[in-house]
C-alpha positions in Angstrom: 20.3 5.5 73.8 19.8 6.4 77.4 20.8 9.4 79.2 23.4 7.5 81.4 24.8 6.3 78.1 25.6 9.8 77.0 27.6 10.7 79.8 31.4 11.2 78.5 34.1 10.5 81.1 35.6 13.4 82.8 33.9 16.5 84.7 33.8 19.0 82.1 36.9 20.9 83.7 39.8 19.6 81.6 38.8 20.6 78.2 40.0 21.8 74.7 39.0 25.4 75.6 38.4 25.2 79.3 40.7 25.2 82.5 42.3 22.1 83.8 44.8 19.6 82.6 43.0 18.3 79.5 43.2 19.3 75.9 43.6 23.4 76.7 47.4 22.4 77.3 47.3 20.9 73.9 45.9 23.7 72.1 47.6 26.5 74.2 50.9 25.2 73.0 52.1 23.0 69.9 49.0 21.3 69.1 46.8 24.1 67.6 49.3 24.6 65.1 49.6 21.3 63.8 45.7 20.4 63.8 45.0 23.6 62.3 47.5 23.5 59.4 45.9 23.2 55.9 48.7 21.0 54.5 47.9 18.1 57.0 44.1 18.2 55.8 43.1 15.1 54.1 41.0 15.8 50.9 37.8 14.3 52.5 37.9 17.1 55.2 37.4 19.8 52.7 33.8 18.7 52.0 33.0 18.7 55.8 34.5 22.5 56.3 32.5 23.6 53.1 29.4 22.1 54.8 30.1 23.9 57.9 30.7 27.2 56.4 27.2 26.9 54.6 25.5 26.0 57.5 26.8 29.0 59.3 25.9 31.3 56.6 22.3 29.7 56.4 22.0 30.3 59.9 23.2 33.8 60.3 20.7 34.9 57.4 17.5 32.9 58.5 17.5 33.6 62.1 18.8 37.4 62.1 21.8 37.1 63.9 23.8 39.9 64.7 27.4 38.4 65.5 29.2 35.1 64.8 31.1 34.1 67.7 33.7 31.6 66.5 34.7 29.5 69.7 38.1 27.9 69.2 38.7 30.6 66.2 42.3 29.9 66.0 43.3 31.8 62.7 39.8 33.5 62.2 38.4 31.0 59.3 34.9 32.1 59.8 35.6 35.8 59.6 35.0 35.2 55.7 31.7 33.8 56.6 30.8 36.8 59.0 31.8 39.1 56.1 29.7 37.3 53.7 26.7 37.3 55.8 27.1 41.0 56.8 27.1 40.1 60.6 29.9 41.3 63.0 32.5 38.8 64.1 34.0 37.8 67.5 36.9 35.0 67.6 37.6 33.5 71.1 40.6 31.0 71.7 42.8 30.1 74.5 45.9 30.2 72.3 47.2 33.8 72.7 49.4 33.7 69.5 46.4 32.5 67.6 44.2 35.5 68.8 47.1 38.1 68.0 47.1 36.4 64.7 43.5 37.3 64.1 43.8 40.7 65.3 46.6 41.5 62.8 44.4 40.2 60.1 41.5 42.2 61.2 43.9 45.3 61.2 45.4 44.4 57.8 42.0 44.3 56.3 40.5 47.0 57.9 37.9 45.2 59.7 38.3 46.6 63.2 34.6 48.2 63.2 33.1 44.6 62.3 35.5 42.2 63.9 37.4 41.5 67.0 39.3 38.5 68.6 39.8 38.0 72.4 41.5 35.2 74.3 38.8 33.3 76.3 37.2 29.9 77.3 34.4 28.4 76.0 33.7 27.0 79.3 33.3 30.4 80.9 31.2 32.5 78.4 30.4 35.2 81.3 34.1 36.2 80.7 33.4 37.4 77.0 29.7 37.9 76.9 30.5 41.5 77.5 32.4 41.6 74.1 29.0 41.3 72.3 27.4 44.6 71.3 23.8 43.2 71.6 21.6 41.4 69.1 21.2 37.9 68.7 24.5 35.9 68.7 25.4 32.9 66.4 28.0 30.8 68.5 29.9 28.6 66.3 31.6 25.2 67.6 33.6 24.6 64.4 35.6 21.6 63.6 34.8 19.0 66.1 35.4 21.5 68.9 32.4 20.0 71.0 34.1 16.5 70.3 37.4 17.9 72.0 35.7 18.2 75.5 35.7 15.6 77.8 32.2 16.6 78.8 30.3 18.0 76.0 27.2 18.2 77.9 29.0 20.6 80.5 30.0 22.7 77.7 26.4 23.1 75.9 24.7 23.8 79.3 27.2 26.4 80.0 26.6 28.0 76.7 23.0 28.3 77.3 23.8 31.4 79.2 24.7 33.4 75.9 21.4 32.4 74.4 20.9 32.9 70.6 21.6 30.5 67.9 24.5 27.9 67.7 25.9 25.8 64.9 27.5 22.4 66.5 30.2 20.9 64.0 31.0 17.5 64.7 32.7 14.5 63.1 30.3 11.8 62.5 30.8 8.2 63.7 30.8 6.7 60.2 34.0 4.4 59.4 34.6 6.7 56.6 35.1 9.6 59.0 37.1 7.5 61.6 39.5 6.5 58.9 40.0 9.9 57.7 40.5 11.1 61.3 43.1 8.5 61.9 45.1 9.7 58.9 44.6 13.1 59.7 45.8 13.1 63.3 48.8 10.8 62.2 49.6 13.4 59.7 49.7 16.0 62.3 52.4 14.1 64.4 50.0 13.2 67.4 51.5 10.1 68.6 51.0 7.5 70.3 47.5 7.6 69.1 45.1 5.5 70.9 41.6 4.5 69.8 38.6 3.6 72.3 34.8 3.3 71.7 33.4 6.5 72.0 30.5 7.3 74.3 28.5 9.2 71.7 29.5 6.7 68.9 32.4 5.9 66.8 35.8 6.2 68.2 37.7 8.5 70.6 41.2 9.3 69.5 43.6 10.1 72.6 47.4 10.8 72.9 49.6 11.3 75.7 50.0 15.1 75.3 46.4 15.6 76.3 44.8 15.4 73.0 41.4 14.1 72.7 38.6 13.9 69.9 35.4 12.2 69.8 32.9 11.7 67.1 28.9 11.6 67.4 26.0 9.7 65.8 23.2 11.9 64.4 21.0 10.3 67.1 23.6 10.7 70.1 23.9 14.5 69.1 20.2 14.8 69.1 19.8 13.2 72.4 22.5 15.4 73.9 20.8 18.6 72.9 17.6 17.3 74.2 19.2 16.3 77.5 20.7 19.9 77.8 17.4 21.6 77.0 18.4 22.6 73.4 16.3 22.7 70.3 17.3 21.6 67.2 16.4 23.6 64.1 18.2 22.0 61.3 20.7 19.7 60.3 23.4 19.1 57.5 25.5 15.8 57.1 27.8 14.0 55.0 30.0 10.9 55.5 32.6 13.0 57.3 30.7 15.5 59.6 27.5 16.5 60.9 26.2 20.2 61.3 23.2 20.9 64.0 21.7 24.3 63.9 20.1 24.8 67.5 18.6 27.3 69.6 20.0 28.0 72.8 17.5 30.4 74.2 
């Protein structure tokens, strides 16, 4: 796959957690609660989420990370992974109500010395890097967050400012993953749901309310990392998802 073929449409400004007219509107408003509601999760999605959690826990332990930074944290689902790995937690989300929910949970569970959550933009990491207390960060792009951006390349290049380790968790381009995604988004009430060939493999799903989700082949994601100067350290894969552990330094 050539470098040119890896370019996704858009300029990187209208993103799932960035500024502009793209997915940010979807996730700041009604979309986040629909997408993240466990009642909407197909059974096959659970294995993907379990794989993601294991990849994050292993990366935190193996690479001596000090803080798990969950981008697009919503309700702080990786807070439990940070607690199990014995590292600090920082949740970042554009949805103000979601951040308040995570803060209440942190307070209720007495975790204020090890965990915090802030409203922030993954595309502007300089705005939240000051929240880190030092040590090597582990950035988590969970649950196909990377695939919600019109330009995944722009996001990855920007996140290199943070340095450290990252786990990229994305939907695979396999037919089984595409079928599951279609059922999942329909259950979430995303309509009308359009399907288009994806620049990174598989299918891009879009809707008129600014929703977008694209999938990745293993090779396309590896090529994207190489193009951004990011070193792949390890991977985990199943029929639904793909998790790459990478070095951003």
